[in-house]
N, C-alpha and C positions, 0 to 999 in steps of 0.2 A: 206279126210271126215272131217268136222269139229265138233265134241261133245261138250257139254256146260253141265255140273254136275255142283248140288253144294251138297254139301258132309255137312253135320250136324255130328260133332265127338268131343269126348275128345279132350283136347291138347295135343301134341304127340300124338298120336293113327296114325298106318301108314295102312292105309286103300287097297285093291285091290278093283277091279272093273272088270271080265269078261264083253267083249263086243263081239260083234257078231266072231262066229273063235275063236280063238285063241289067240285073241290080249288081254292084260294086262294093265291096269294101273292101277300104285301105286301115294294115295294120303297120302304129309304127313299136319297133320296142324299145322298149325305155334302159337303157343301162344302169342295172342293178349296185347297189354303193356295195363296199367291198372292207370287211370286218378284221380288227385287224385286233392279238396279242397285244399286252402289255405286261409284260413281269418286275418285277422288281421294284414294286413302286414303295414307297415308304408308307408308315399305317395311314402317316395324317395327309397323304395324299386324295383331296375328294373328287367325286365327278366334275366337277365345277371347273377345280384345277387343270384334272386332264381335260375335260372341252375347250378350254381357255388355251391350251398349249398347245394343242394336236389344231387350233383351230390356225395356227400359224401357218399352216401348210394348207391348208383348204377347209373347205364345207364340211363341218361334222355335222352328221345325221345322231348320232346319240352317243356316250360317254359315261363307260360303268365301273365303278369299282364295286371288285366283288367282295361282300361281309360275311364271314361268319354269322350264321341265319340265329344262335342264341347269346353273342356277347353281341352283335352289331361292327367287332372289328372288323377292319380291312383286314384280307387274306394275301396281300401283295401284291396281286394283278389287278388286271382291269381286259377291257374290249371298250375299243376305238370303234365306231362306223363313222368310213369318209364317203366321200357320195361320189366318187368318181377315183376309178383305178390308178388315174395319174397322184393325181392331190394324194392316192392309199399309199403309193409310191414314193411320193416327196416324203410322208409321215414316214417311214421307213428311215427314209437316208437323214431325216431333220432329228432323227431323234434313236435311233437303236445304238448304244452305247454311248447315249451321255449322258447327264447329269436332271437328272427332275427332284427336286425336292426333299436333295442333299443324298441321293441314291443315282446310282448305273443304270439307270433302265433297258431293257432285252423287248425289241420293239419288231413285230412280224407278223407274215399274213397266218389269220388265230385257220387253226383246222377244224374240219367238220365234228360234231360230237360224237364219238362213236358209242357202238351201240354194245351195255352193258349186261352183262350177267343178273339177273333180277337178285336185287338185296335179298340176303343170309335174313331169318325173320325166329330169333329167336324163341317170342314169348310164343307163340302160337304152334310152334312144331314140336313135336311130342305130347300134347295136350291128353294121353293119354292116360299117362304114368307120369302120376304127382307124386309117387314117392308116400303115400300115406294122409297125404292133406288134399282133401275136397274130396277124392275118388275119382278124377274125370268127370267125362261130359253125360250129364242126360241121356244126350239125343240123339 
């Protein structure tokens, strides 16, 4: 028998569900990691430097400096994911407004990515009028 359950509850809460008959399933909700935004980074700051710096405040799940996809150069900000809320708050207190690699950094809780309108694609718009070159689509 395969049973799929989704339980929404508070962190650390133990829930039991009674299934048909006398079978019980225990569910323990794990604590989620908290992602932090780190702004004002030096262009020389690497993922490893970011990881090592924030590890002073607790367990770092991930640390990434955002880079330009064409040049590979840092965009001057990144994200650090801490394992618990307490460690994330400690990291904010430790690093917000402090100097890292010669720059004062801004650290706060990352906001979720907002929905953006679709990107404008100048190439495929108005394919019917090509101004005398090519004559448009055949199909």
